[in-house]
N, CA, C and O atoms as a Maestro MAE file, in Angstrom:
{
 s_m_m2io_version
 :::
 2.0.0
}

f_m_ct {
 s_m_title
 :::
 protein
 m_atom[328] {
  # First column is atom index #
  i_m_mmod_type
  r_m_x_coord
  r_m_y_coord
  r_m_z_coord
  i_m_residue_number
  s_m_chain_name
  s_m_pdb_residue_name
  s_m_pdb_atom_name
  i_m_atomic_number
  :::
  1 25 -27.782 -120.746 149.412 1 A "UNK " " N  " 7
  2 3 -28.172 -119.397 149.089 1 A "UNK " " CA " 6
  3 2 -27.071 -118.779 148.243 1 A "UNK " " C  " 6
  4 15 -25.904 -118.782 148.635 1 A "UNK " " O  " 8
  5 25 -27.443 -118.245 147.072 2 A "UNK " " N  " 7
  6 3 -26.436 -117.667 146.197 2 A "UNK " " CA " 6
  7 2 -26.401 -116.161 146.409 2 A "UNK " " C  " 6
  8 15 -27.428 -115.523 146.640 2 A "UNK " " O  " 8
  9 25 -25.200 -115.610 146.326 3 A "UNK " " N  " 7
  10 3 -25.038 -114.163 146.469 3 A "UNK " " CA " 6
  11 2 -24.560 -113.590 145.151 3 A "UNK " " C  " 6
  12 15 -23.761 -114.202 144.442 3 A "UNK " " O  " 8
  13 25 -25.051 -112.433 144.839 4 A "UNK " " N  " 7
  14 3 -24.606 -111.771 143.626 4 A "UNK " " CA " 6
  15 2 -23.461 -110.840 143.971 4 A "UNK " " C  " 6
  16 15 -23.344 -110.380 145.106 4 A "UNK " " O  " 8
  17 25 -22.614 -110.562 142.986 5 A "UNK " " N  " 7
  18 3 -21.472 -109.694 143.238 5 A "UNK " " CA " 6
  19 2 -20.248 -110.530 143.535 5 A "UNK " " C  " 6
  20 15 -20.254 -111.747 143.354 5 A "UNK " " O  " 8
  21 25 -19.216 -109.880 143.984 6 A "UNK " " N  " 7
  22 3 -17.974 -110.588 144.273 6 A "UNK " " CA " 6
  23 2 -17.929 -110.985 145.737 6 A "UNK " " C  " 6
  24 15 -18.453 -110.290 146.607 6 A "UNK " " O  " 8
  25 25 -17.305 -112.094 145.982 7 A "UNK " " N  " 7
  26 3 -17.112 -112.555 147.346 7 A "UNK " " CA " 6
  27 2 -15.686 -112.216 147.751 7 A "UNK " " C  " 6
  28 15 -14.838 -112.000 146.884 7 A "UNK " " O  " 8
  29 25 -15.406 -112.164 149.036 8 A "UNK " " N  " 7
  30 3 -14.042 -111.857 149.452 8 A "UNK " " CA " 6
  31 2 -13.072 -112.898 148.888 8 A "UNK " " C  " 6
  32 15 -13.317 -114.100 148.990 8 A "UNK " " O  " 8
  33 25 -11.999 -112.445 148.309 9 A "UNK " " N  " 7
  34 3 -11.013 -113.353 147.741 9 A "UNK " " CA " 6
  35 2 -11.111 -113.478 146.235 9 A "UNK " " C  " 6
  36 15 -10.175 -113.965 145.602 9 A "UNK " " O  " 8
  37 25 -12.229 -113.048 145.637 10 A "UNK " " N  " 7
  38 3 -12.348 -113.086 144.179 10 A "UNK " " CA " 6
  39 2 -12.292 -111.656 143.661 10 A "UNK " " C  " 6
  40 15 -12.840 -110.745 144.282 10 A "UNK " " O  " 8
  41 25 -11.633 -111.457 142.530 11 A "UNK " " N  " 7
  42 3 -11.550 -110.093 141.992 11 A "UNK " " CA " 6
  43 2 -12.911 -109.621 141.508 11 A "UNK " " C  " 6
  44 15 -13.729 -110.432 141.076 11 A "UNK " " O  " 8
  45 25 -13.166 -108.307 141.576 12 A "UNK " " N  " 7
  46 3 -14.455 -107.801 141.096 12 A "UNK " " CA " 6
  47 2 -14.589 -108.027 139.599 12 A "UNK " " C  " 6
  48 15 -13.593 -108.090 138.877 12 A "UNK " " O  " 8
  49 25 -15.814 -108.146 139.146 13 A "UNK " " N  " 7
  50 3 -16.064 -108.385 137.725 13 A "UNK " " CA " 6
  51 2 -15.618 -107.178 136.913 13 A "UNK " " C  " 6
  52 15 -15.816 -106.030 137.313 13 A "UNK " " O  " 8
  53 25 -15.017 -107.460 135.772 14 A "UNK " " N  " 7
  54 3 -14.549 -106.389 134.900 14 A "UNK " " CA " 6
  55 2 -15.716 -105.896 134.061 14 A "UNK " " C  " 6
  56 15 -16.412 -106.687 133.424 14 A "UNK " " O  " 8
  57 25 -15.922 -104.611 134.063 15 A "UNK " " N  " 7
  58 3 -16.967 -104.005 133.258 15 A "UNK " " CA " 6
  59 2 -16.364 -102.859 132.466 15 A "UNK " " C  " 6
  60 15 -15.145 -102.693 132.417 15 A "UNK " " O  " 8
  61 25 -17.211 -102.090 131.862 16 A "UNK " " N  " 7
  62 3 -16.750 -100.930 131.119 16 A "UNK " " CA " 6
  63 2 -16.337 -99.838 132.106 16 A "UNK " " C  " 6
  64 15 -17.131 -99.457 132.966 16 A "UNK " " O  " 8
  65 25 -15.118 -99.336 131.996 17 A "UNK " " N  " 7
  66 3 -14.662 -98.283 132.926 17 A "UNK " " CA " 6
  67 2 -15.241 -96.925 132.536 17 A "UNK " " C  " 6
  68 15 -14.544 -96.107 131.935 17 A "UNK " " O  " 8
  69 25 -16.510 -96.675 132.871 18 A "UNK " " N  " 7
  70 3 -17.204 -95.474 132.441 18 A "UNK " " CA " 6
  71 2 -16.525 -94.204 132.918 18 A "UNK " " C  " 6
  72 15 -16.449 -93.228 132.173 18 A "UNK " " O  " 8
  73 25 -16.034 -94.201 134.139 19 A "UNK " " N  " 7
  74 3 -15.387 -92.997 134.659 19 A "UNK " " CA " 6
  75 2 -14.146 -92.654 133.847 19 A "UNK " " C  " 6
  76 15 -13.882 -91.484 133.572 19 A "UNK " " O  " 8
  77 25 -13.395 -93.665 133.469 20 A "UNK " " N  " 7
  78 3 -12.190 -93.438 132.673 20 A "UNK " " CA " 6
  79 2 -12.546 -92.936 131.277 20 A "UNK " " C  " 6
  80 15 -11.866 -92.060 130.743 20 A "UNK " " O  " 8
  81 25 -13.596 -93.477 130.688 21 A "UNK " " N  " 7
  82 3 -14.026 -93.043 129.366 21 A "UNK " " CA " 6
  83 2 -14.503 -91.587 129.410 21 A "UNK " " C  " 6
  84 15 -14.135 -90.786 128.550 21 A "UNK " " O  " 8
  85 25 -15.312 -91.250 130.398 22 A "UNK " " N  " 7
  86 3 -15.807 -89.877 130.527 22 A "UNK " " CA " 6
  87 2 -14.640 -88.922 130.762 22 A "UNK " " C  " 6
  88 15 -14.602 -87.840 130.175 22 A "UNK " " O  " 8
  89 25 -13.698 -89.304 131.604 23 A "UNK " " N  " 7
  90 3 -12.529 -88.470 131.855 23 A "UNK " " CA " 6
  91 2 -11.733 -88.258 130.570 23 A "UNK " " C  " 6
  92 15 -11.280 -87.145 130.302 23 A "UNK " " O  " 8
  93 25 -11.560 -89.299 129.783 24 A "UNK " " N  " 7
  94 3 -10.828 -89.194 128.520 24 A "UNK " " CA " 6
  95 2 -11.523 -88.277 127.537 24 A "UNK " " C  " 6
  96 15 -10.874 -87.463 126.880 24 A "UNK " " O  " 8
  97 25 -12.844 -88.400 127.428 25 A "UNK " " N  " 7
  98 3 -13.605 -87.540 126.520 25 A "UNK " " CA " 6
  99 2 -13.506 -86.082 126.962 25 A "UNK " " C  " 6
  100 15 -13.321 -85.196 126.127 25 A "UNK " " O  " 8
  101 25 -13.626 -85.823 128.268 26 A "UNK " " N  " 7
  102 3 -13.505 -84.459 128.772 26 A "UNK " " CA " 6
  103 2 -12.099 -83.904 128.564 26 A "UNK " " C  " 6
  104 15 -11.942 -82.716 128.279 26 A "UNK " " O  " 8
  105 25 -11.087 -84.737 128.701 27 A "UNK " " N  " 7
  106 3 -9.712 -84.292 128.471 27 A "UNK " " CA " 6
  107 2 -9.503 -83.910 127.007 27 A "UNK " " C  " 6
  108 15 -8.885 -82.885 126.718 27 A "UNK " " O  " 8
  109 25 -10.010 -84.721 126.089 28 A "UNK " " N  " 7
  110 3 -9.906 -84.401 124.664 28 A "UNK " " CA " 6
  111 2 -10.659 -83.114 124.361 28 A "UNK " " C  " 6
  112 15 -10.169 -82.278 123.600 28 A "UNK " " O  " 8
  113 25 -11.834 -82.942 124.940 29 A "UNK " " N  " 7
  114 3 -12.632 -81.739 124.738 29 A "UNK " " CA " 6
  115 2 -11.881 -80.503 125.244 29 A "UNK " " C  " 6
  116 15 -11.867 -79.471 124.574 29 A "UNK " " O  " 8
  117 25 -11.260 -80.604 126.420 30 A "UNK " " N  " 7
  118 3 -10.494 -79.482 126.974 30 A "UNK " " CA " 6
  119 2 -9.310 -79.126 126.078 30 A "UNK " " C  " 6
  120 15 -9.016 -77.948 125.872 30 A "UNK " " O  " 8
  121 25 -8.638 -80.133 125.551 31 A "UNK " " N  " 7
  122 3 -7.510 -79.883 124.647 31 A "UNK " " CA " 6
  123 2 -7.994 -79.188 123.374 31 A "UNK " " C  " 6
  124 15 -7.339 -78.268 122.884 31 A "UNK " " O  " 8
  125 25 -9.130 -79.617 122.841 32 A "UNK " " N  " 7
  126 3 -9.686 -78.966 121.649 32 A "UNK " " CA " 6
  127 2 -10.052 -77.508 121.917 32 A "UNK " " C  " 6
  128 15 -9.827 -76.645 121.069 32 A "UNK " " O  " 8
  129 25 -10.609 -77.234 123.080 33 A "UNK " " N  " 7
  130 3 -10.940 -75.850 123.435 33 A "UNK " " CA " 6
  131 2 -9.678 -74.998 123.441 33 A "UNK " " C  " 6
  132 15 -9.676 -73.890 122.906 33 A "UNK " " O  " 8
  133 25 -8.611 -75.504 124.039 34 A "UNK " " N  " 7
  134 3 -7.355 -74.750 124.097 34 A "UNK " " CA " 6
  135 2 -6.798 -74.527 122.698 34 A "UNK " " C  " 6
  136 15 -6.399 -73.412 122.362 34 A "UNK " " O  " 8
  137 25 -6.765 -75.570 121.885 35 A "UNK " " N  " 7
  138 3 -6.176 -75.466 120.547 35 A "UNK " " CA " 6
  139 2 -6.985 -74.544 119.644 35 A "UNK " " C  " 6
  140 15 -6.412 -73.748 118.899 35 A "UNK " " O  " 8
  141 25 -8.300 -74.642 119.703 36 A "UNK " " N  " 7
  142 3 -9.143 -73.869 118.797 36 A "UNK " " CA " 6
  143 2 -9.348 -72.420 119.236 36 A "UNK " " C  " 6
  144 15 -9.865 -71.617 118.460 36 A "UNK " " O  " 8
  145 25 -8.955 -72.066 120.457 37 A "UNK " " N  " 7
  146 3 -9.149 -70.704 120.955 37 A "UNK " " CA " 6
  147 2 -7.834 -70.021 121.294 37 A "UNK " " C  " 6
  148 15 -7.748 -69.268 122.264 37 A "UNK " " O  " 8
  149 25 -6.806 -70.288 120.488 38 A "UNK " " N  " 7
  150 3 -5.501 -69.682 120.732 38 A "UNK " " CA " 6
  151 2 -5.370 -68.309 120.097 38 A "UNK " " C  " 6
  152 15 -4.374 -67.625 120.333 38 A "UNK " " O  " 8
  153 25 -6.329 -67.887 119.309 39 A "UNK " " N  " 7
  154 3 -6.284 -66.605 118.605 39 A "UNK " " CA " 6
  155 2 -6.198 -65.447 119.604 39 A "UNK " " C  " 6
  156 15 -6.851 -65.475 120.647 39 A "UNK " " O  " 8
  157 25 -5.396 -64.434 119.285 40 A "UNK " " N  " 7
  158 3 -5.274 -63.241 120.114 40 A "UNK " " CA " 6
  159 2 -6.371 -62.251 119.721 40 A "UNK " " C  " 6
  160 15 -6.604 -62.013 118.536 40 A "UNK " " O  " 8
  161 25 -7.035 -61.683 120.709 41 A "UNK " " N  " 7
  162 3 -8.074 -60.692 120.455 41 A "UNK " " CA " 6
  163 2 -7.813 -59.468 121.322 41 A "UNK " " C  " 6
  164 15 -7.233 -59.568 122.403 41 A "UNK " " O  " 8
  165 25 -8.250 -58.316 120.834 42 A "UNK " " N  " 7
  166 3 -8.108 -57.089 121.618 42 A "UNK " " CA " 6
  167 2 -9.389 -56.874 122.401 42 A "UNK " " C  " 6
  168 15 -10.487 -56.921 121.848 42 A "UNK " " O  " 8
  169 25 -9.233 -56.638 123.704 43 A "UNK " " N  " 7
  170 3 -10.376 -56.477 124.593 43 A "UNK " " CA " 6
  171 2 -10.262 -55.131 125.295 43 A "UNK " " C  " 6
  172 15 -9.191 -54.773 125.786 43 A "UNK " " O  " 8
  173 25 -11.350 -54.393 125.343 44 A "UNK " " N  " 7
  174 3 -11.383 -53.120 126.052 44 A "UNK " " CA " 6
  175 2 -11.948 -53.363 127.450 44 A "UNK " " C  " 6
  176 15 -13.088 -53.801 127.602 44 A "UNK " " O  " 8
  177 25 -11.136 -53.073 128.471 45 A "UNK " " N  " 7
  178 3 -11.545 -53.218 129.869 45 A "UNK " " CA " 6
  179 2 -11.891 -51.851 130.454 45 A "UNK " " C  " 6
  180 15 -11.349 -51.482 131.496 45 A "UNK " " O  " 8
  181 25 -12.753 -51.114 129.834 46 A "UNK " " N  " 7
  182 3 -13.245 -49.787 130.213 46 A "UNK " " CA " 6
  183 2 -12.102 -48.766 130.343 46 A "UNK " " C  " 6
  184 15 -12.064 -47.799 129.582 46 A "UNK " " O  " 8
  185 25 -11.178 -48.961 131.285 47 A "UNK " " N  " 7
  186 3 -10.107 -47.995 131.517 47 A "UNK " " CA " 6
  187 2 -8.849 -48.283 130.703 47 A "UNK " " C  " 6
  188 15 -8.002 -47.401 130.563 47 A "UNK " " O  " 8
  189 25 -8.705 -49.472 130.173 48 A "UNK " " N  " 7
  190 3 -7.543 -49.831 129.355 48 A "UNK " " CA " 6
  191 2 -7.952 -50.946 128.410 48 A "UNK " " C  " 6
  192 15 -9.005 -51.562 128.577 48 A "UNK " " O  " 8
  193 25 -7.115 -51.202 127.419 49 A "UNK " " N  " 7
  194 3 -7.375 -52.314 126.514 49 A "UNK " " CA " 6
  195 2 -6.131 -53.188 126.460 49 A "UNK " " C  " 6
  196 15 -5.016 -52.731 126.712 49 A "UNK " " O  " 8
  197 25 -6.345 -54.441 126.129 50 A "UNK " " N  " 7
  198 3 -5.235 -55.385 126.086 50 A "UNK " " CA " 6
  199 2 -5.506 -56.420 125.009 50 A "UNK " " C  " 6
  200 15 -6.653 -56.684 124.651 50 A "UNK " " O  " 8
  201 25 -4.449 -56.988 124.510 51 A "UNK " " N  " 7
  202 3 -4.566 -58.077 123.550 51 A "UNK " " CA " 6
  203 2 -4.266 -59.373 124.288 51 A "UNK " " C  " 6
  204 15 -3.144 -59.602 124.739 51 A "UNK " " O  " 8
  205 25 -5.288 -60.218 124.404 52 A "UNK " " N  " 7
  206 3 -5.146 -61.473 125.154 52 A "UNK " " CA " 6
  207 2 -5.681 -62.624 124.317 52 A "UNK " " C  " 6
  208 15 -6.367 -62.429 123.314 52 A "UNK " " O  " 8
  209 25 -5.349 -63.817 124.756 53 A "UNK " " N  " 7
  210 3 -5.831 -65.022 124.093 53 A "UNK " " CA " 6
  211 2 -7.343 -65.150 124.294 53 A "UNK " " C  " 6
  212 15 -7.874 -64.797 125.348 53 A "UNK " " O  " 8
  213 25 -8.012 -65.650 123.286 54 A "UNK " " N  " 7
  214 3 -9.455 -65.854 123.379 54 A "UNK " " CA " 6
  215 2 -9.798 -66.822 124.511 54 A "UNK " " C  " 6
  216 15 -10.820 -66.661 125.178 54 A "UNK " " O  " 8
  217 25 -8.956 -67.818 124.726 55 A "UNK " " N  " 7
  218 3 -9.184 -68.766 125.819 55 A "UNK " " CA " 6
  219 2 -9.138 -68.064 127.173 55 A "UNK " " C  " 6
  220 15 -9.967 -68.336 128.041 55 A "UNK " " O  " 8
  221 25 -8.174 -67.161 127.358 56 A "UNK " " N  " 7
  222 3 -8.085 -66.421 128.619 56 A "UNK " " CA " 6
  223 2 -9.331 -65.567 128.803 56 A "UNK " " C  " 6
  224 15 -9.845 -65.457 129.915 56 A "UNK " " O  " 8
  225 25 -9.819 -64.966 127.732 57 A "UNK " " N  " 7
  226 3 -11.041 -64.163 127.806 57 A "UNK " " CA " 6
  227 2 -12.239 -65.026 128.205 57 A "UNK " " C  " 6
  228 15 -13.052 -64.616 129.033 57 A "UNK " " O  " 8
  229 25 -12.347 -66.212 127.620 58 A "UNK " " N  " 7
  230 3 -13.440 -67.119 127.971 58 A "UNK " " CA " 6
  231 2 -13.364 -67.502 129.448 58 A "UNK " " C  " 6
  232 15 -14.374 -67.470 130.151 58 A "UNK " " O  " 8
  233 25 -12.165 -67.864 129.921 59 A "UNK " " N  " 7
  234 3 -11.997 -68.241 131.328 59 A "UNK " " CA " 6
  235 2 -12.280 -67.073 132.261 59 A "UNK " " C  " 6
  236 15 -12.846 -67.261 133.338 59 A "UNK " " O  " 8
  237 25 -11.889 -65.867 131.856 60 A "UNK " " N  " 7
  238 3 -12.166 -64.678 132.656 60 A "UNK " " CA " 6
  239 2 -13.675 -64.454 132.776 60 A "UNK " " C  " 6
  240 15 -14.177 -64.155 133.859 60 A "UNK " " O  " 8
  241 25 -14.390 -64.599 131.667 61 A "UNK " " N  " 7
  242 3 -15.846 -64.431 131.694 61 A "UNK " " CA " 6
  243 2 -16.527 -65.500 132.541 61 A "UNK " " C  " 6
  244 15 -17.478 -65.204 133.265 61 A "UNK " " O  " 8
  245 25 -16.051 -66.735 132.455 62 A "UNK " " N  " 7
  246 3 -16.607 -67.804 133.284 62 A "UNK " " CA " 6
  247 2 -16.356 -67.504 134.761 62 A "UNK " " C  " 6
  248 15 -17.248 -67.688 135.590 62 A "UNK " " O  " 8
  249 25 -15.154 -67.046 135.094 63 A "UNK " " N  " 7
  250 3 -14.831 -66.702 136.484 63 A "UNK " " CA " 6
  251 2 -15.689 -65.570 137.006 63 A "UNK " " C  " 6
  252 15 -16.172 -65.625 138.136 63 A "UNK " " O  " 8
  253 25 -15.886 -64.533 136.186 64 A "UNK " " N  " 7
  254 3 -16.745 -63.420 136.597 64 A "UNK " " CA " 6
  255 2 -18.177 -63.904 136.786 64 A "UNK " " C  " 6
  256 15 -18.864 -63.463 137.707 64 A "UNK " " O  " 8
  257 25 -18.628 -64.802 135.925 65 A "UNK " " N  " 7
  258 3 -19.981 -65.349 136.057 65 A "UNK " " CA " 6
  259 2 -20.160 -66.154 137.339 65 A "UNK " " C  " 6
  260 15 -21.173 -66.021 138.025 65 A "UNK " " O  " 8
  261 25 -19.172 -66.989 137.659 66 A "UNK " " N  " 7
  262 3 -19.240 -67.755 138.912 66 A "UNK " " CA " 6
  263 2 -19.223 -66.829 140.124 66 A "UNK " " C  " 6
  264 15 -19.983 -67.032 141.072 66 A "UNK " " O  " 8
  265 25 -18.358 -65.810 140.099 67 A "UNK " " N  " 7
  266 3 -18.284 -64.872 141.219 67 A "UNK " " CA " 6
  267 2 -19.603 -64.121 141.379 67 A "UNK " " C  " 6
  268 15 -20.094 -63.962 142.497 67 A "UNK " " O  " 8
  269 25 -20.183 -63.657 140.266 68 A "UNK " " N  " 7
  270 3 -21.455 -62.942 140.341 68 A "UNK " " CA " 6
  271 2 -22.565 -63.855 140.870 68 A "UNK " " C  " 6
  272 15 -23.385 -63.428 141.683 68 A "UNK " " O  " 8
  273 25 -22.591 -65.096 140.414 69 A "UNK " " N  " 7
  274 3 -23.594 -66.044 140.913 69 A "UNK " " CA " 6
  275 2 -23.449 -66.314 142.391 69 A "UNK " " C  " 6
  276 15 -24.442 -66.395 143.114 69 A "UNK " " O  " 8
  277 25 -22.209 -66.455 142.847 70 A "UNK " " N  " 7
  278 3 -21.951 -66.698 144.273 70 A "UNK " " CA " 6
  279 2 -22.400 -65.502 145.106 70 A "UNK " " C  " 6
  280 15 -23.072 -65.662 146.125 70 A "UNK " " O  " 8
  281 25 -22.023 -64.300 144.665 71 A "UNK " " N  " 7
  282 3 -22.406 -63.101 145.410 71 A "UNK " " CA " 6
  283 2 -23.919 -62.898 145.401 71 A "UNK " " C  " 6
  284 15 -24.491 -62.495 146.413 71 A "UNK " " O  " 8
  285 25 -24.566 -63.170 144.283 72 A "UNK " " N  " 7
  286 3 -26.020 -63.059 144.217 72 A "UNK " " CA " 6
  287 2 -26.675 -64.047 145.177 72 A "UNK " " C  " 6
  288 15 -27.648 -63.706 145.850 72 A "UNK " " O  " 8
  289 25 -26.148 -65.271 145.244 73 A "UNK " " N  " 7
  290 3 -26.690 -66.277 146.158 73 A "UNK " " CA " 6
  291 2 -26.517 -65.840 147.611 73 A "UNK " " C  " 6
  292 15 -27.414 -66.039 148.430 73 A "UNK " " O  " 8
  293 25 -25.373 -65.249 147.931 74 A "UNK " " N  " 7
  294 3 -25.146 -64.752 149.298 74 A "UNK " " CA " 6
  295 2 -26.123 -63.634 149.634 74 A "UNK " " C  " 6
  296 15 -26.673 -63.595 150.734 74 A "UNK " " O  " 8
  297 25 -26.339 -62.732 148.694 75 A "UNK " " N  " 7
  298 3 -27.263 -61.613 148.920 75 A "UNK " " CA " 6
  299 2 -28.686 -62.132 149.093 75 A "UNK " " C  " 6
  300 15 -29.412 -61.655 149.966 75 A "UNK " " O  " 8
  301 25 -29.096 -63.100 148.278 76 A "UNK " " N  " 7
  302 3 -30.425 -63.677 148.386 76 A "UNK " " CA " 6
  303 2 -30.592 -64.405 149.715 76 A "UNK " " C  " 6
  304 15 -31.667 -64.358 150.312 76 A "UNK " " O  " 8
  305 25 -29.541 -65.077 150.185 77 A "UNK " " N  " 7
  306 3 -29.596 -65.773 151.460 77 A "UNK " " CA " 6
  307 2 -29.784 -64.832 152.622 77 A "UNK " " C  " 6
  308 15 -30.483 -65.161 153.581 77 A "UNK " " O  " 8
  309 25 -29.169 -63.659 152.555 78 A "UNK " " N  " 7
  310 3 -29.334 -62.658 153.629 78 A "UNK " " CA " 6
  311 2 -30.756 -62.118 153.658 78 A "UNK " " C  " 6
  312 15 -31.300 -61.865 154.733 78 A "UNK " " O  " 8
  313 25 -31.361 -61.941 152.490 79 A "UNK " " N  " 7
  314 3 -32.712 -61.400 152.447 79 A "UNK " " CA " 6
  315 2 -33.733 -62.376 153.004 79 A "UNK " " C  " 6
  316 15 -34.673 -61.962 153.682 79 A "UNK " " O  " 8
  317 25 -33.568 -63.660 152.731 80 A "UNK " " N  " 7
  318 3 -34.543 -64.641 153.210 80 A "UNK " " CA " 6
  319 2 -34.383 -64.908 154.698 80 A "UNK " " C  " 6
  320 15 -35.359 -65.265 155.358 80 A "UNK " " O  " 8
  321 25 -33.189 -64.748 155.247 81 A "UNK " " N  " 7
  322 3 -32.989 -65.039 156.663 81 A "UNK " " CA " 6
  323 2 -33.299 -63.824 157.541 81 A "UNK " " C  " 6
  324 15 -33.461 -63.969 158.753 81 A "UNK " " O  " 8
  325 25 -33.381 -62.643 156.956 82 A "UNK " " N  " 7
  326 3 -33.630 -61.429 157.740 82 A "UNK " " CA " 6
  327 2 -35.084 -61.223 158.034 82 A "UNK " " C  " 6
  328 15 -35.450 -60.244 158.685 82 A "UNK " " O  " 8
  :::
 }
 m_bond[327] {
  # First column is bond index #
  i_m_from
  i_m_to
  i_m_order
  :::
  1 1 2 1
  2 2 3 1
  3 3 4 2
  4 3 5 1
  5 5 6 1
  6 6 7 1
  7 7 8 2
  8 7 9 1
  9 9 10 1
  10 10 11 1
  11 11 12 2
  12 11 13 1
  13 13 14 1
  14 14 15 1
  15 15 16 2
  16 15 17 1
  17 17 18 1
  18 18 19 1
  19 19 20 2
  20 19 21 1
  21 21 22 1
  22 22 23 1
  23 23 24 2
  24 23 25 1
  25 25 26 1
  26 26 27 1
  27 27 28 2
  28 27 29 1
  29 29 30 1
  30 30 31 1
  31 31 32 2
  32 31 33 1
  33 33 34 1
  34 34 35 1
  35 35 36 2
  36 35 37 1
  37 37 38 1
  38 38 39 1
  39 39 40 2
  40 39 41 1
  41 41 42 1
  42 42 43 1
  43 43 44 2
  44 43 45 1
  45 45 46 1
  46 46 47 1
  47 47 48 2
  48 47 49 1
  49 49 50 1
  50 50 51 1
  51 51 52 2
  52 51 53 1
  53 53 54 1
  54 54 55 1
  55 55 56 2
  56 55 57 1
  57 57 58 1
  58 58 59 1
  59 59 60 2
  60 59 61 1
  61 61 62 1
  62 62 63 1
  63 63 64 2
  64 63 65 1
  65 65 66 1
  66 66 67 1
  67 67 68 2
  68 67 69 1
  69 69 70 1
  70 70 71 1
  71 71 72 2
  72 71 73 1
  73 73 74 1
  74 74 75 1
  75 75 76 2
  76 75 77 1
  77 77 78 1
  78 78 79 1
  79 79 80 2
  80 79 81 1
  81 81 82 1
  82 82 83 1
  83 83 84 2
  84 83 85 1
  85 85 86 1
  86 86 87 1
  87 87 88 2
  88 87 89 1
  89 89 90 1
  90 90 91 1
  91 91 92 2
  92 91 93 1
  93 93 94 1
  94 94 95 1
  95 95 96 2
  96 95 97 1
  97 97 98 1
  98 98 99 1
  99 99 100 2
  100 99 101 1
  101 101 102 1
  102 102 103 1
  103 103 104 2
  104 103 105 1
  105 105 106 1
  106 106 107 1
  107 107 108 2
  108 107 109 1
  109 109 110 1
  110 110 111 1
  111 111 112 2
  112 111 113 1
  113 113 114 1
  114 114 115 1
  115 115 116 2
  116 115 117 1
  117 117 118 1
  118 118 119 1
  119 119 120 2
  120 119 121 1
  121 121 122 1
  122 122 123 1
  123 123 124 2
  124 123 125 1
  125 125 126 1
  126 126 127 1
  127 127 128 2
  128 127 129 1
  129 129 130 1
  130 130 131 1
  131 131 132 2
  132 131 133 1
  133 133 134 1
  134 134 135 1
  135 135 136 2
  136 135 137 1
  137 137 138 1
  138 138 139 1
  139 139 140 2
  140 139 141 1
  141 141 142 1
  142 142 143 1
  143 143 144 2
  144 143 145 1
  145 145 146 1
  146 146 147 1
  147 147 148 2
  148 147 149 1
  149 149 150 1
  150 150 151 1
  151 151 152 2
  152 151 153 1
  153 153 154 1
  154 154 155 1
  155 155 156 2
  156 155 157 1
  157 157 158 1
  158 158 159 1
  159 159 160 2
  160 159 161 1
  161 161 162 1
  162 162 163 1
  163 163 164 2
  164 163 165 1
  165 165 166 1
  166 166 167 1
  167 167 168 2
  168 167 169 1
  169 169 170 1
  170 170 171 1
  171 171 172 2
  172 171 173 1
  173 173 174 1
  174 174 175 1
  175 175 176 2
  176 175 177 1
  177 177 178 1
  178 178 179 1
  179 179 180 2
  180 179 181 1
  181 181 182 1
  182 182 183 1
  183 183 184 2
  184 183 185 1
  185 185 186 1
  186 186 187 1
  187 187 188 2
  188 187 189 1
  189 189 190 1
  190 190 191 1
  191 191 192 2
  192 191 193 1
  193 193 194 1
  194 194 195 1
  195 195 196 2
  196 195 197 1
  197 197 198 1
  198 198 199 1
  199 199 200 2
  200 199 201 1
  201 201 202 1
  202 202 203 1
  203 203 204 2
  204 203 205 1
  205 205 206 1
  206 206 207 1
  207 207 208 2
  208 207 209 1
  209 209 210 1
  210 210 211 1
  211 211 212 2
  212 211 213 1
  213 213 214 1
  214 214 215 1
  215 215 216 2
  216 215 217 1
  217 217 218 1
  218 218 219 1
  219 219 220 2
  220 219 221 1
  221 221 222 1
  222 222 223 1
  223 223 224 2
  224 223 225 1
  225 225 226 1
  226 226 227 1
  227 227 228 2
  228 227 229 1
  229 229 230 1
  230 230 231 1
  231 231 232 2
  232 231 233 1
  233 233 234 1
  234 234 235 1
  235 235 236 2
  236 235 237 1
  237 237 238 1
  238 238 239 1
  239 239 240 2
  240 239 241 1
  241 241 242 1
  242 242 243 1
  243 243 244 2
  244 243 245 1
  245 245 246 1
  246 246 247 1
  247 247 248 2
  248 247 249 1
  249 249 250 1
  250 250 251 1
  251 251 252 2
  252 251 253 1
  253 253 254 1
  254 254 255 1
  255 255 256 2
  256 255 257 1
  257 257 258 1
  258 258 259 1
  259 259 260 2
  260 259 261 1
  261 261 262 1
  262 262 263 1
  263 263 264 2
  264 263 265 1
  265 265 266 1
  266 266 267 1
  267 267 268 2
  268 267 269 1
  269 269 270 1
  270 270 271 1
  271 271 272 2
  272 271 273 1
  273 273 274 1
  274 274 275 1
  275 275 276 2
  276 275 277 1
  277 277 278 1
  278 278 279 1
  279 279 280 2
  280 279 281 1
  281 281 282 1
  282 282 283 1
  283 283 284 2
  284 283 285 1
  285 285 286 1
  286 286 287 1
  287 287 288 2
  288 287 289 1
  289 289 290 1
  290 290 291 1
  291 291 292 2
  292 291 293 1
  293 293 294 1
  294 294 295 1
  295 295 296 2
  296 295 297 1
  297 297 298 1
  298 298 299 1
  299 299 300 2
  300 299 301 1
  301 301 302 1
  302 302 303 1
  303 303 304 2
  304 303 305 1
  305 305 306 1
  306 306 307 1
  307 307 308 2
  308 307 309 1
  309 309 310 1
  310 310 311 1
  311 311 312 2
  312 311 313 1
  313 313 314 1
  314 314 315 1
  315 315 316 2
  316 315 317 1
  317 317 318 1
  318 318 319 1
  319 319 320 2
  320 319 321 1
  321 321 322 1
  322 322 323 1
  323 323 324 2
  324 323 325 1
  325 325 326 1
  326 326 327 1
  327 327 328 2
  :::
 }
}
């Protein structure tokens, strides 16, 4: 009876390291985002204004979006369980 795959004592077959490739592509993409969004922009925060990096503004907006989504999900969960 033949078994497929590796047997104990033999090294696993070498294939394409997809996780490493995806990680590398994402790392390059993240570096490009940082490099291309280094420009300083002036932002008005209702009560004050500040000059910040465009990347910081993008991250701030993403964080506010995640927080709003989380809070909305919590509120929706309370309504369905009540």
